[in-house]
N, C-alpha and C positions, 0 to 999 in steps of 0.2 A: 231528374236531382229531387228530393223529397222538397226541399226548401222551397221551390216553385210554387208549391201548393199552399206554403204558409200566408197568412194574411199579414202576419208582422213581416213589416222591412227588416231583412238581414244584409250586414254587408260584413265582409270579411277583408282586413287589411294588413297589410305587411308591417314589421316594427316600424320602417321610417315613415308610414302613412299612406304608402301606397296600394290602391283598392286591388284586390284580387280578385272578388267577387260579390257581385250585387244580384240578389232574386228580384223577379218581376215586381214584388211589392213595394221592396225599396226604390227601385228606378221609378216606378210610378209617382211615389212619394216626393222624390228629388228631382225627378225632370224637370220639371214646370221651375225651379227654384234656379236663378242664376250661377250660386257659387258652383252647383253641380257640372254644367257645361263649363265653366272658366276655369275651373282647377280639376277636371278629369276624376272628380270624387276623392280628392285628397282628403285624409281626418282631419288634419289640422286646420283644414278650411270649413269643416263641418262644425267641429266643436272647439270649445278654447283649448289651447296650449296646457291650458292648468287639469282640464280634463286627462289628458295624457298620463301627465304625472299622477294624478289622484289613483288611476286604473292600476298603473304599475304599481304603486305604493300600497293600495289596499284592495286592489283585484277588481272595483266595480266603481263606475261614476255613474249617476245619471241625473238629468236635467233637463231643461225643454230647450229647444233650438228656435230661435225666432228669425223670420225674414222680412225683409223690406214690405215684400207685398203684404203683411200682416197675418201671414200664416205661421203657426207653429207646429213642431212636430216634439213627441215625447220621445227622451233619446235614453238609453241604457248602454255604457260602453263597458265592456269586460276585457280583461288582460288575462291572455291565455298563456301567460309567461311558461308556466310548468309542464305545459302540453307543447305547444308548435311555437311560441314565442309571437303572437299574433293578435291583433285586436278584433275582438266581436261587436258589431255597431246594432243595435235591435232600435228598430224605430216604429210608433206608431204615431197616428193622425191626431194632433192638438187640437183641430180644428181652425177656423178663421177667428181672428178677432176684430169685429167689425166697428167697434166705438170710436169716437174720435182720441176719447183718453188713450185707448189702446195704441191706434194708431201714434200717437205723440210718443208713447212709451216706446214703441218699437224705434222710431227714428231716434229718439236720445239713446236706445241703446245701441243702435248703430255710429252714432258719433262718440259715444264712448270707446265703442272697438276701435274708431279711427285714432281715438286720443291714447287708449292704451297702446296701440302699435308705434306711435310717435313715442311715448315714454317708455318701450322696451328699447328704440333704437337710439335714445338718449343714455338709458341705461348701459347698453352693448357701448357706447364711446365712452361713458365715464368708467367703467370698466378697464376699457385701454389705459386710458391715463393714469387709473390706479394702478394697474400693473406696472407701468413705467416707472410712477412714483415709487413703487415697493423696490424697483431695480435700480433707483436712481444712483446710488452710493456706488454700487457694481457699474454702472454706464459711466460715471462720472472716473473710477479709476480706469476702466479700459479707454478712456480719452485722455486722462492725465499721463498715463504710462508713455504713450507716443509722445503726446506735447510735451513732455519732461525730458525724453532724450532730444528730441528734434532743438529744443532752447539750449539745451549741453552743446549741441553739435554748431548750433551758429554762433557760440560764445569761442568754440575751435576755430570755425571758419573765419571770424573776425581777427583771431591772432594770427591763421595762417596768411591771410591776405595783407596783413600788416608785416609780416616777414617777406613774402614775396616783393610786395612793393620797396621793401627796403633793399633786398636783394636787384632789383632792376636798378634803384639809385645808384648803387655802387659800380654796377656797369657802366650807367650814365656818364659817371666821374670819371671812370677809368677810361672810358672813350676820347673823352676831351682832354687827358693828360697826356694821350700819344707816348703811354709807357706799357708796352707789353709784357715786360717782367711784373714791373709793379700791379699791373692791371691781373693778370694771372694769379699773383701772389694775395690782394685783396679780395678776390672772387671766390677762391678757396676758401680763405680766413672766415669769409662771410657765410659761404654755403656751410661751413662747419658749426659756426656758431649759431646758425639760425635751423640746423636741421633739415635744412631743403630737402634731403633725400627721403627723408621721413614723411615730409610734409606732402612730398609727389607721391607717395603710397597711400598715404592715410586720408587724403583729399577726397579722390574718387568713391572709396567705401563712406565716408562721412555725408557724402551728398546723396548715396544712394540709400542709406539709412534714413536720412531727413525725408527725401520722397516718401519711402515707403510709411513712415510714420504719418505724414500727411494724407496719405490716401487711406491709411486704417482710420483715422479720423473720420474723414469723408465718407468712408464706408459705413461708418458707427452713425453719423448723424442722417445720411440716406435711408439706414434701416429703421432708425427712430420717425422719420419724417413717413416713409411708408406705412408703417406698423399704427402710427396714431391719428392717421387722415381717416374720416368717415367716407364711407363709400356710399353715402345716401344720393351725393349728383353725380356718381359715376356708373355707367351702365356696365352691365354683365359683359364680360369679356374674355378672350382666352387667355391663359395665364400659364407660367411655367409653376408648379409647386414646389421643384426642388429650389427653386430661387427663393422662392417664400419660407418655407423651411430653413435654408441657410440663414436668411437675414433676420428670423425669428432665434434660432442658435445664438448667433452673433449678439442679439440684445440681451440674452437670460444667460449667457454662457458664465461670466463672474459670479450668477448664483450658484451654478452648477460645478465648477470645476475643481473646488477644494472637497467635494465628498464623491464625484462621480466621475467615472471614465463613459466617455462618448464612442458609441458605435453606431457608425453610418454603412447603410446597406441598401444602396438606392438600385432601383431597376429602371429600365427604361419607361418614362411616361410620355403621353402625348399632352400637349395643351391641353387645359380643360376649362370650359366656360364656368366661369365663376366670379365673385366678388372676393377676390385675393387677400385685403386686408382683413376682412372678416374671417376667412379660413387662418389666417396667421394670429388672430386672436384665440382660436382653438388650439393650435399648435402651441403656443405660448402658455396656456391652461394646462394642455396635458404634459408639458415638459415642466413647467413649477411644481406640478403635482408630483411627477415623478422623482423630480429632487427631493421634494420635502418627504416623500414617501422614505427615503434612505436615511438612516439614523447617522451612519458615521463614513463607510465606505461602499461604494456600488458600482453597478454598471448601468446605463440608459442605454437601451437601442433605439434607432429610429431605421425602419424599414420602409419601403415603397415596392408597389407592384400593381402592374395592370393586367387586367381581363378584359375579356370581351364587352366593351360599352361602359367600364367601369373602370377605376383607380381605386387604391386603398394606400392608405397611408398609416403606421404602425407605429406607436411609441410604447415602448416596454421598460420596466425598472425591476430591479433585485432587491426592492423595500421589504415591507412590513407585510403587505397586502391589504385588502378590503374584508373587514368581517363580512360574515356570509349574511348577518341580519340587516347589515346596511346596504346591500348590494341593492334590493330593489328601490333604494331611495336615493342612490347617488347624483340622479338627475332632478332632484324635487331642488326647487327655489331655497335658499338659506339652510339648505341642511349640509354639514359638515361633519366629518370625523375628526379634524384638526382640533388642537387644543384653542382655547379661547384667546384671540388676537392673532391669530395665525390664518385665518381664511374667513371669507365672507359667505362662502356656501353657494356664491352665483358661478362659479367658473364653468363648472360642469353643466348647469343648468343653460346659461348661456350657449355655451358650446353645443347643446343637443339642439337649442331653437335655430341655431345657424347652421349646422348641418341638415336639419329638417328643411328649411328653407331652400338647399341647394339640391333638395330630392334625394338625400343620402341617409346613410344611417350610421352608429356608433354601435361596435360590438365589444363587449368587456369580459375580460377572463382575469380572475384573480384567486391566489392560493395564499392563506395567511402564513406568513414567514416564508413566502419564497418569491413575492412580487406578483405584478399587475401587468395586464398586457390591454392597450386601449386600440382600436381598430376602426379607421375612420373610413368609410366606402362611400364615394362620390361617381356621379356619373360622368361622362366626358361631355357630353352636350345635355345642356336642359330640355325637359320636354315642352315642346310647342304647343301653345294654344290649340284646340281643335284635336290633336294629338290622340294615341291611346293612352289611359290610364297607366 
């Protein structure tokens, strides 16, 4: 291959950051760096996440990459979106920074990276809580509705129990009187007056409805708890994506129900290795965006499928679509096509970061006035350290 003779380091990466090819010069430049061995050459661990956004938005990003060893590489990142939808990373030796000041600068740079990652995690958690805050009125309605009829049913239950105790009291008095004819007459009159026949029919249904209402409230609270918790203290584990989708839909449903019809087409999915609450954040962002894209009435479709080694979740809407000039910027932080006050511009950017963290990718198709389709593609198992890129 001609690139094997080029002195400049050349790396070709998939849209999700996976390394496709590195020429010998690139391998020589990077092999000695810890990140190269530990991350299998993934792009987001070689350059800042902002570099990926800038390359997508402007076609190119350039800066130096610094390592703890004090070594620097001059890097240029090109987005080949119009061609193959891949990243091209070009590297040159920037030399070693040997002064104590430069070493201190490198250490501070690494420290800032650690702080930046912590800030990103805090931002993710804040965005989760902000999303729940945005949906608070709808969630309150979803809880108040079953609580309302449980409260009403308890009032009826109290009356029914009083009537039944009154009938039992008549039985006891009649038994003490030892007058069968009088006993039968008083019991029949009491049963009719208290409408005991109706109580016997209505009481089981009342209890069933109340139990369902309590179970509904329990499910909503559980979904909120699972969604809002941080995964920082939780290890990667096998999870059911369908369960995560359903719990997220339960949380956002009141926001969607008045303008959209929901269509679900679930395939058969294996359990996947992931941080489920973070993926639930992705699903919530995509569902809310789909709902906001629909002005009056439309359809939101949620589909899932399984291919060798990976699964996909697709959320589509019949809304207004994304303008062509905005497509290259939709994953940029703080970029939004929504009116002022309707969005922070962080939802898709955070979703992109979460999916990249899971070694996956997001594919987007949109047609103005027809709708948009976002497909999240995830590996079934996360790459293991020391494995192939």
